[in-house]
C-alpha positions as CSV (number, residue, x, y, z in Angstrom):
1,M,-19.1,17.6,50.8
2,S,-20.7,21.4,51.4
3,E,-22.7,22.9,48.6
4,N,-20.4,24.7,46.2
5,E,-18.4,21.7,45.6
6,P,-19.0,19.7,42.1
7,D,-20.9,16.2,43.2
8,A,-18.1,14.6,40.7
9,I,-14.8,15.2,39.1
10,S,-12.9,14.2,36.6
11,F,-10.1,14.6,35.0
12,R,-8.3,13.0,31.8
13,Q,-5.1,11.9,31.7
14,D,-3.2,12.4,28.3
15,F,0.1,11.3,27.3
16,P,2.3,13.1,28.9
17,A,6.0,14.3,26.9
18,L,8.7,11.9,29.0
19,D,12.1,12.8,29.2
20,I,14.2,9.9,30.6
21,P,17.7,9.8,31.9
22,S,19.4,8.1,29.0
23,E,20.8,5.7,31.7
24,E,17.3,5.0,32.9
25,L,15.7,4.8,29.1
26,I,18.4,2.2,28.1
27,G,17.7,0.1,31.4
28,Y,13.9,0.5,30.5
29,K,14.9,-0.5,26.9
30,R,16.4,-2.8,28.0
31,T,13.8,-4.7,30.0
32,M,11.0,-3.6,27.3
33,S,12.7,-6.0,24.6
34,E,13.2,-8.5,26.8
35,F,9.4,-9.0,27.5
36,N,8.2,-8.2,24.0
37,K,10.8,-11.2,22.8
38,T,8.4,-13.4,24.9
39,A,5.9,-11.6,24.0
40,K,6.2,-12.2,20.3
41,T,6.7,-16.0,20.5
42,E,3.1,-15.9,22.8
43,A,2.0,-13.9,19.7
44,K,3.5,-15.9,16.8
45,P,0.8,-17.9,15.0
46,D,1.0,-21.3,13.3
47,S,-0.9,-20.7,9.6
48,C,-1.7,-17.4,7.4
49,Y,-4.4,-15.8,8.5
50,I,-5.4,-16.0,4.7
51,C,-4.7,-19.0,2.7
52,G,-4.4,-21.4,6.5
53,K,-1.4,-22.9,5.3
54,P,0.8,-23.6,8.4
55,M,3.9,-21.2,8.4
56,T,6.6,-20.8,10.4
57,S,8.3,-17.2,9.4
58,F,5.3,-14.4,7.9
59,C,6.0,-11.4,5.5
60,N,6.6,-8.1,7.5
61,S,3.5,-6.7,5.5
62,H,2.4,-3.0,5.9
63,T,-0.6,-2.2,6.1
64,I,0.1,1.0,4.9
65,P,1.0,0.2,0.6
66,Q,5.1,1.0,0.7
67,Y,4.5,3.7,-2.8
68,C,2.5,5.8,-0.2
69,L,4.7,5.9,2.3
70,K,7.9,7.2,-0.1
71,E,5.5,9.6,-1.8
72,I,6.0,11.7,1.3
73,D,9.5,10.0,3.1
74,V,12.4,12.1,3.8
75,D,16.0,9.6,2.9
76,G,13.4,7.1,4.1
77,K,12.6,7.6,7.7
78,L,8.9,9.5,8.3
79,L,8.0,10.8,11.7
80,T,5.6,9.4,14.4
81,T,3.3,11.1,16.0
82,A,5.9,10.7,19.5
83,A,7.2,13.5,17.3
84,L,3.8,15.7,18.3
85,I,3.5,13.8,21.7
86,G,7.4,14.9,22.7
87,G,9.4,12.9,25.0
88,N,12.1,9.9,24.7
89,L,10.2,7.6,25.6
90,I,8.4,6.3,22.0
91,D,10.8,6.8,18.4
92,S,9.5,9.9,17.2
93,E,11.4,8.6,13.6
94,V,10.8,5.0,11.5
95,G,12.0,4.0,8.7
96,I,9.5,2.9,6.0
97,A,10.1,-0.6,6.5
98,G,9.3,-0.8,10.0
99,A,6.0,2.2,9.6
100,A,2.3,0.1,10.7
101,T,3.9,-3.4,10.4
102,F,2.3,-6.8,11.2
103,K,3.2,-10.4,10.9
104,R,0.5,-12.0,10.0
105,V,0.0,-13.8,6.6
106,C,2.7,-15.6,4.1
107,R,4.5,-13.6,1.3
108,Q,2.6,-14.7,-1.6
109,C,-1.3,-14.1,-0.1
110,D,0.7,-10.2,1.2
111,S,1.4,-9.8,-3.2
112,E,-1.4,-11.6,-4.1
113,Y,-4.7,-11.1,-2.3
114,F,-4.5,-7.0,-1.8
115,K,-2.7,-6.9,-5.7
116,L,-5.4,-4.8,-6.6
117,Y,-5.9,-2.7,-3.9
118,E,-2.2,-1.9,-4.1
119,T,-1.6,-0.9,-7.6
120,P,-1.1,2.5,-7.4
121,E,-4.3,3.3,-9.7
122,T,-6.6,1.6,-8.3
123,L,-7.0,4.5,-5.1
124,L,-7.4,7.0,-7.8
125,S,-11.7,6.5,-8.6
126,E,-14.3,5.6,-6.0
127,P,-12.7,2.1,-4.9
128,T,-15.3,-1.1,-5.2
129,S,-16.5,-3.3,-2.2
130,Q,-13.6,-5.4,-3.1
131,V,-11.4,-2.3,-2.6
132,L,-13.1,-2.2,0.5
133,G,-12.3,-5.7,1.8
134,Q,-9.2,-5.4,1.4
135,I,-8.0,-2.4,3.1
136,A,-11.1,-3.4,5.8
137,A,-8.7,-6.6,6.1
138,K,-5.3,-5.4,6.4
139,N,-6.6,-3.1,9.2
140,L,-8.3,-6.0,11.3
141,L,-4.5,-7.8,10.9
142,R,-3.1,-4.9,11.7
143,E,-5.6,-4.7,15.2
144,I,-5.1,-8.5,15.7
145,S,-1.7,-8.2,15.6
146,K,-1.2,-5.5,17.9
147,G,-3.7,-7.5,19.4
148,R,-2.2,-10.5,20.2
149,L,1.2,-8.5,21.1
150,E,-0.7,-7.1,23.8
151,L,-2.0,-10.1,24.9
152,G,1.4,-11.6,24.7
153,L,3.2,-9.1,26.9
154,H,0.4,-9.3,29.4
155,T,1.1,-13.7,29.6
156,A,5.2,-12.7,29.6
157,L,4.4,-10.2,32.7
158,G,3.3,-12.2,35.0
159,E,3.2,-11.3,38.6
160,R,4.2,-8.3,37.6
161,S,1.0,-6.8,35.5
162,N,-1.4,-4.9,37.9
163,P,-5.2,-5.1,38.0
164,E,-5.9,-2.1,35.8
165,F,-3.2,-3.8,33.2
166,D,-5.6,-7.4,34.0
167,T,-8.5,-5.7,33.2
168,M,-7.3,-4.2,30.1
169,M,-6.5,-7.5,28.5
170,A,-10.1,-9.2,29.8
171,V,-11.7,-6.7,27.2
172,R,-8.8,-6.6,24.9
173,A,-9.5,-10.5,24.4
174,V,-13.5,-10.0,23.5
175,D,-12.3,-7.7,21.4
176,M,-9.9,-10.0,19.3
177,K,-12.4,-12.4,18.8
178,E,-14.6,-9.6,17.3
179,D,-11.8,-8.5,15.1
180,E,-11.4,-12.1,14.1
181,K,-15.0,-12.6,13.1
182,A,-14.8,-8.9,11.1
183,F,-11.8,-10.3,9.1
184,K,-13.7,-13.4,7.4
185,T,-16.0,-11.3,6.6
186,A,-13.2,-8.9,5.0
187,V,-11.3,-11.3,3.6
188,R,-14.8,-12.7,1.9
189,V,-15.3,-9.9,0.2
190,G,-11.8,-8.9,-0.6
191,G,-11.4,-11.8,-2.1
192,S,-14.2,-11.5,-4.5
193,E,-14.8,-9.1,-7.5
194,K,-18.1,-9.4,-7.1
195,P,-20.4,-6.7,-5.9
196,S,-21.2,-6.5,-1.9
197,K,-23.4,-4.9,0.3
198,A,-20.9,-5.7,3.4
199,Y,-19.4,-1.7,3.5
200,H,-21.1,1.5,3.7
201,L,-18.9,4.3,2.4
202,V,-19.0,7.2,3.8
203,Y,-16.7,9.6,2.2
204,Y,-14.2,9.8,-0.9
205,K,-11.9,12.3,-1.8
206,L,-9.6,12.4,-4.3
207,L,-7.1,15.4,-3.6
208,P,-5.0,16.4,-6.9
209,Y,-1.9,17.4,-4.3
210,V,0.6,14.9,-1.7
211,V,-0.2,16.2,1.6
212,P,2.4,15.5,4.4
213,F,1.0,12.9,6.1
214,A,-0.5,9.0,5.8
215,F,-2.9,7.2,7.2
216,Q,-5.3,3.8,7.7
217,Q,-6.8,2.3,10.2
218,M,-9.5,1.2,11.9
219,I,-10.9,4.2,15.0
220,S,-13.9,3.6,17.3
221,P,-15.4,7.6,18.0
222,M,-17.1,8.1,21.3
223,A,-18.9,11.4,20.2
224,D,-20.7,12.9,17.1
225,F,-20.5,15.9,16.2
226,N,-22.9,17.6,19.2
227,G,-21.6,15.2,21.5
228,G,-24.0,12.0,21.3
229,L,-22.7,8.9,21.6
230,I,-21.1,6.4,19.2
231,N,-19.5,4.1,20.9
232,N,-19.4,3.7,25.1
233,S,-16.0,2.3,26.1
234,Y,-16.5,2.3,29.4
235,N,-19.6,-0.1,28.7
236,P,-18.0,-3.2,31.0
237,S,-20.7,-5.7,29.7
238,T,-19.2,-8.2,26.5
239,N,-22.4,-8.3,25.0
240,Y,-21.5,-4.5,23.8
241,K,-19.7,-4.8,20.8
242,M,-17.3,-1.4,19.6
243,E,-18.5,-0.3,15.7
244,P,-15.4,0.6,14.4
245,I,-14.9,3.6,11.3
246,H,-12.0,2.9,8.7
247,I,-10.1,6.1,7.6
248,C,-7.5,6.3,5.1
249,I,-5.4,9.3,3.6
250,L,-3.1,7.3,1.5
251,P,-0.9,9.3,-1.0
252,S,-1.1,8.2,-4.7
253,K,1.0,9.2,-8.1
254,G,1.0,12.7,-7.0
255,A,-2.5,13.5,-5.8
256,T,-4.6,12.0,-2.3
257,A,-6.9,9.6,-1.2
258,V,-9.0,9.8,1.6
259,L,-11.3,7.6,2.4
260,M,-14.3,6.7,5.6
261,F,-16.2,3.5,5.8
262,R,-17.9,1.2,8.0
263,S,-20.1,-1.7,8.0
264,E,-23.5,-1.4,6.9
265,N,-24.1,-3.5,10.3
266,A,-22.3,-0.5,11.8
267,N,-25.7,1.5,12.8
268,R,-25.2,4.2,15.5
269,Y,-23.0,5.9,12.6
270,R,-26.3,7.6,11.0
271,K,-26.4,10.8,12.9
272,F,-22.8,11.0,12.4
273,E,-23.4,10.4,8.7
274,Q,-26.0,13.7,8.7
275,Q,-23.8,15.9,10.7
276,F,-21.0,15.2,8.1
277,R,-23.0,15.3,5.3
278,S,-23.9,19.1,6.0
279,L,-20.5,20.0,6.7
280,S,-18.8,22.0,3.5
281,E,-15.6,19.9,1.9
282,Q,-13.1,22.3,4.2
283,A,-15.0,21.4,7.2
284,K,-15.2,17.4,6.0
285,L,-11.8,17.6,5.9
286,L,-11.0,19.2,9.3
287,S,-12.8,16.7,11.0
288,I,-11.2,14.2,10.0
289,V,-7.7,15.2,10.7
290,K,-9.5,15.8,14.4
291,L,-10.6,12.4,14.4
292,V,-6.9,11.0,12.8
293,F,-5.0,12.7,16.1
294,A,-7.4,12.3,18.5
295,Y,-8.4,8.1,18.2
296,S,-5.0,6.6,17.1
297,E,-1.3,6.9,17.2
298,D,-0.4,5.3,14.1
299,V,0.0,8.2,12.2
300,L,2.9,8.9,10.0
301,L,4.3,12.2,8.7
302,S,6.0,13.7,6.8
303,K,10.2,14.4,8.1
304,K,9.8,18.2,5.5
305,L,7.0,19.8,8.0
306,P,7.4,22.9,9.5
307,Q,8.0,23.1,13.4
308,S,5.6,25.9,13.7
309,V,3.0,22.4,12.2
310,L,5.0,20.3,14.6
311,K,5.0,22.6,18.0
312,N,1.6,23.4,16.6
313,E,-0.8,23.5,20.5
314,E,-3.6,22.3,19.6
315,L,-2.3,19.7,17.4
316,T,0.0,18.2,19.9
317,Y,-3.0,18.2,22.2
318,L,-5.1,16.3,20.4
319,A,-1.7,13.5,19.4
320,R,-2.4,13.6,23.5
321,M,-5.8,12.9,24.5
322,N,-6.7,9.8,26.3
323,H,-9.8,8.3,26.6
324,N,-8.8,7.0,31.1
325,Y,-10.0,9.8,33.2
326,F,-9.7,10.1,37.0
327,G,-11.8,11.9,40.0
328,F,-14.6,11.4,42.3
329,A,-18.0,11.6,43.1
330,N,-20.4,10.5,45.7
331,S,-21.0,7.3,44.9
332,P,-18.4,4.6,42.4
333,N,-22.0,4.6,40.1
334,D,-22.3,8.8,40.0
335,Y,-18.4,7.9,39.1
336,K,-18.7,6.0,36.3
337,K,-22.1,8.6,34.9
338,H,-19.8,11.1,35.2
339,I,-16.7,10.0,33.2
340,Y,-19.2,9.1,30.4
341,E,-20.9,12.7,30.1
342,T,-17.6,14.0,30.7
343,A,-15.9,11.9,27.5
344,L,-18.6,12.6,25.3
345,E,-18.8,16.5,25.9
346,D,-13.9,16.7,26.0
347,H,-14.7,15.1,22.9
348,A,-17.9,15.7,20.4
349,I,-15.8,17.1,17.3
350,N,-17.1,20.3,17.2
351,N,-15.6,20.8,20.6
352,L,-12.1,19.3,19.5
353,P,-9.6,22.3,19.1
354,D,-9.1,23.2,15.6
355,P,-5.4,22.0,14.1
356,P,-4.1,23.2,10.8
357,N,-6.2,21.6,8.1
358,L,-3.6,19.4,7.0
359,L,-5.8,18.0,4.0
360,L,-5.6,21.9,2.2
361,E,-3.7,22.3,-0.2
362,E,-1.5,25.2,1.6
363,Y,0.4,22.2,2.8
364,A,0.8,19.7,-0.1
365,L,4.5,18.7,-0.4
366,G,4.9,20.9,-2.9
367,N,4.1,24.1,-1.2
368,L,6.4,23.3,1.6
């Protein structure tokens, strides 16, 4: 390598917009349908995750309450992030019935356990620890459901799997154990009216209008605003634990509740929270938009959004961002170090592009 050439180079592998010919797409979906059928059988639990009663069929539960989705739907339909990424491999539209769902609890627990949180008026005031517990429980159930399905798919693939997917699933299995442990705490807190310090509310804001998207999930951001480490997703140690943060954008009764909270034990967010608190309200909302679209594919958007927003370069950039890199270096350790440093720089919140701030009133559904 010459003096002028860099010691290492890393390229981020963002999600591509794949337009597959119709015949190939039909064949692909038929094959995946067979694998997914087997995966669902492998992933199906024997009992309700909340009450523990043996079950043969489970309720189709929504992570985001349906009344929130009905605030932004058009004829019962919503857009997925595939509408931003482009291509035809993933459906860009979904009906409310199939939006961000999981099957892990019985019908009685689905209707009774989450009753407080799923009462529209509840979101109109700062959430109690019980409400945070119920939200955390839903987010964890969604993540556990996705993880179990991925592990089931890995089993279904058998020898057709590849080493990269094998490694991903080994890590996924470790994460699942942490999620199920965290779920026990969430269920306990969410089922009790007694105040708890299990969760720390980072931010709550009630916007007096309906924003054009809904979101509820936990994410594990890599970097804070200046590129300081929060979660090192490249750490291979089974002793290293990711520390997620829960973010919710929930339209309710003509308003929108925006909240962000974490486990009280998630100590890596101290610097992030200091930086966040120093921002103006508008900048806080923009940073939340950035985090949501950069770290999750579970955003649900209103079909009322104009093409000028859906085709916005900064927004599509965020939606396509991935955490996988490729490149080269003088040694494996140098390569790992360079990827780590590049990822922190790429994902520093201040370095992310500024998309349309969809949490501002100018993008409220009443103004579109």
